[in-house]
C-alpha positions as CSV (number, residue, x, y, z in Angstrom):
1,M,-2.4,11.3,10.3
2,Q,0.6,13.5,11.0
3,C,2.4,14.7,14.1
4,C,3.3,18.3,14.8
5,Y,6.5,18.0,12.7
6,G,4.5,17.0,9.6
7,L,5.8,13.4,9.8
8,P,3.6,10.3,9.6
9,V,2.6,9.0,13.0
10,A,4.1,5.6,12.0
11,Q,7.6,7.1,12.5
12,I,9.2,6.6,15.9
13,W,11.4,9.2,17.5
14,Q,14.3,8.0,19.6
15,R,17.1,10.0,21.3
16,G,20.5,8.8,20.3
17,A,23.1,8.5,23.1
18,G,25.0,11.7,23.3
19,H,23.4,13.2,20.3
20,R,21.5,16.5,20.3
21,N,19.3,15.7,17.4
22,A,16.6,13.0,17.4
23,I,17.1,10.0,15.2
24,I,14.1,9.0,13.1
25,L,13.4,5.3,12.8
26,T,10.8,4.4,10.2
27,H,8.4,1.8,11.3
28,I,6.9,-0.1,8.3
29,M,3.3,-0.9,9.0
30,K,1.4,-3.6,7.1
31,T,-1.9,-2.4,5.7
32,K,-5.0,-4.1,4.4
33,E,-5.5,-4.5,0.7
34,L,-7.5,-1.9,-1.1
35,T,-11.0,-3.0,-2.2
36,K,-11.7,-3.9,-5.8
37,Q,-14.0,-0.8,-6.0
38,V,-11.2,1.5,-4.9
39,R,-8.8,-0.1,-7.5
40,D,-11.4,0.3,-10.2
41,K,-11.8,3.9,-9.2
42,V,-8.1,4.4,-9.7
43,V,-8.2,2.9,-13.2
44,E,-11.3,4.9,-14.0
45,K,-9.6,8.2,-13.1
46,Y,-6.5,7.1,-15.0
47,E,-8.5,6.4,-18.2
48,A,-10.2,9.8,-17.7
49,G,-6.8,11.4,-18.2
50,L,-5.8,12.2,-14.7
51,G,-2.1,11.8,-13.7
52,Y,-0.7,9.7,-10.9
53,K,-0.3,12.6,-8.5
54,K,-3.8,14.0,-9.0
55,I,-5.3,10.5,-8.5
56,S,-3.2,10.1,-5.4
57,R,-4.3,13.3,-3.9
58,A,-8.0,12.8,-4.9
59,L,-8.2,9.4,-3.3
60,N,-5.7,9.9,-0.5
61,I,-3.7,6.9,-1.6
62,S,0.1,6.8,-1.8
63,L,1.7,7.5,-5.2
64,S,3.5,4.2,-5.2
65,T,0.2,2.3,-4.7
66,I,-1.4,4.2,-7.6
67,K,1.5,3.3,-9.8
68,S,1.4,-0.4,-8.9
69,I,-2.4,-0.6,-9.4
70,I,-2.1,0.9,-12.9
71,R,1.0,-1.1,-13.8
72,K,-0.8,-4.4,-12.8
73,W,-3.9,-3.2,-14.7
74,K,-1.9,-2.6,-17.9
75,E,0.0,-5.9,-17.6
76,Y,-2.9,-8.2,-16.7
77,G,-6.0,-6.2,-17.7
78,T,-7.7,-6.6,-14.4
79,T,-7.8,-5.0,-11.0
80,A,-8.7,-8.2,-9.1
81,N,-6.3,-9.6,-6.5
82,L,-3.8,-11.9,-8.2
83,P,-2.7,-15.2,-6.7
84,R,0.4,-14.9,-4.6
85,G,3.4,-17.2,-4.7
86,G,4.7,-19.2,-1.8
87,R,5.0,-22.6,-0.4
88,P,1.9,-24.8,-0.9
89,P,0.1,-25.8,2.3
90,K,1.2,-29.0,3.9
91,L,-2.3,-30.0,4.8
92,K,-5.1,-30.1,2.2
93,S,-8.3,-28.2,3.1
94,R,-10.1,-31.6,3.5
95,T,-7.5,-32.8,6.0
96,R,-7.6,-29.6,7.9
97,R,-11.4,-29.9,8.5
98,K,-11.1,-33.3,10.2
């Protein structure tokens, strides 16, 4: 969704003190993961010979997301969500249920 200036709605406009021009502050929003079906569709279109930009426009997904899906598919051979790193939980699932 875009505002009247053609900018994404996620951007916030703020007037700077003493400045005539508006300052644009980019607000980074977290989004949900794409479903496996959507990621499979990206790979399907890539294998059919479409470029990144055409896939991005066809599925209305950002170009960087398309690139990362295809890069991970080439590297790992799957479009499934891969396990993430991070600190292991302090409590085991069995202890948490008690």
